[in-house]
C-alpha positions, 0 to 999 in steps of 0.5 A: 364476648360473643365474638370471642366465643364465635371465634373459638367455635370456628377454631374448634371446627377447623381443628376437628376438620383437620383431625378428621382429615389426618385420620382419613389421610393416615388411613388412606396411606395404610389401606387405600382411601375408601369410597366413604372417606372420598365422599366425605372429603368431597362434601367438605370441599363443596362446603368450603366453596371450592370451585368446580370448573376443572376438567381433563382431556385425555388423548389416548394412544392405544396400541403402544406408541414409540417413545423413541420417536416421540417424547423419550428419544435415545440419541446415544443408543446405537442406530439400530435401536434409536431409529433413524430420526434426530433429536431437537431441543425445546423451549426448556433447556436440557429437554429434548424430544423427537424431531417429529414433534417440532410444534410441541418443542416450541411450547415445552414451557407449557408441557410436562413430560413424565418418563418414569411411568412403567409397568411389567406387562406387554399385553395390551388389555392388561396394560390399558386396564392398569393405566386407565383404572389404576388396577392390575387385571389379567387379560381374560379374553372378554375384555371386560374391566374389573374396575371403573375408568378414571372418567367414570370415577370422575363422573361418580365423584364430581359429575358434570361442571354444568347442568344439562351436560354429561360428566364423561364423554368418549370420542371413539369409533364404531368398530374395531378390536374391542381391546382398544375400547374395553377399559373406558367403562364404568365396571361395577359403578353401573350404567349411570357412570358409563361414558356418553359415546360419540362414534361418528367422525367429527371431521365428516360433513355429515357428523351427527351425535346419534344419542342426541337425535329423536327417534323417527316420529318422536316430538318433544311433547310425546317425549314429555308424555313418555317421561311422565309415564316412566316416572309413574311406572318407576314409582311402582317398581321402586317399592319392590326394588332391593338392588339399587338399580332404580337409582342408577336408572334415574340418573341415566334417564335424567341425563339422557333426557336433559341431553336430548331435550336441552340446547346445551349439548347440541350447542357444544357439539356444533363445530360449525360455530368455530372459526374455519381457520381454527378448524384448519389449525387443528387439522381436518381429520378425525383426530384434529376435529375430535380435539377441537370438539373436546375443547368445546365440550369442557368449555360447556361443562363436561368434566372428563373427555377421552379422545380414543385415537385407535384403531381406525385409519391410523394406529399406534400398534406399529409392530405389525408395520415392521413387515411393511415397506418402511416399517415403524419409521414410515408409520411414525412419519405419518402419524407423529405430525398429526399428533404434534399438530393436535396437541400443540393446537389444543394447548395453544387454544386452551391458553389463548382462552384462559383455560390452561389452569382449568383443563389438564391435557393428558397424552399417553398409551398403555406402553411404548415401543422401540 
């Protein structure tokens, strides 16, 4: 009898959970899923024992990559529209892509091409904001996002997959047009969910991660003393804090201290641990080594990595190339093989390591060009 009652309680609990889920789902369909509802579902997922080992590597092609010369060729269009490049078949019947991407064509059974995504703007900032945050925002000139990026939302809702690692890392650049970098931010979520930024070139022999370096003259012992002082000081300030800023700074400081004082992040960023032949396969350039680094980072517990391929040595903003010798076609001949190599090698590498069911690789930009 006791067992029967226990089973009845379990059934009632499941029924109540289903009812709560349906109420939340209906509400989401009518007015958008609220943050409290998301957090409630997240908590239930944790209670159910759902594994927390999935991750995303986003390869961002800022600037408007040509879809004709990549994943959506138009072989029946007139020559002056479709461009000079041919179309090749892939491992999947009836799926064709540009001849500039032969390595991806050979493993198309591991890829999914989505050709139906579209929006109605030709402004870079607006398009990027729309794609990266899911919200429309007019370009304001200051390039400040109104909503958090997907990576920051992941940092807020999921956190890192392993302690001692940041949840969201942005592999980018030190300077350039701010429009290409502006939307990969946390916006109103606050500084605790900003990406951990790596601006150095990982293909450079002198590659270093600035945020993991101790200041000149600083030792781990002195850092521990400062941490103790900071805790004492924050305890005093907390009594008069009404904005919640202290909580945000707690998360930010703890993450920073874990990174600087622990070995996990240093090991994850150490590309010298990789087989030189594999490094060659990825390509001894910024894009290739960034892709290899991204794989190492998700292996070590980072939940979301963005590889921002613009705007340094190469750029997808190729309409300016039309006034140069060879124009857009010559530019695509240079960058498309690089893209083909890093995407194909990354997908193969993840599959070889058994990570292809855990790591989603997303390759896109804010819009395409002819």
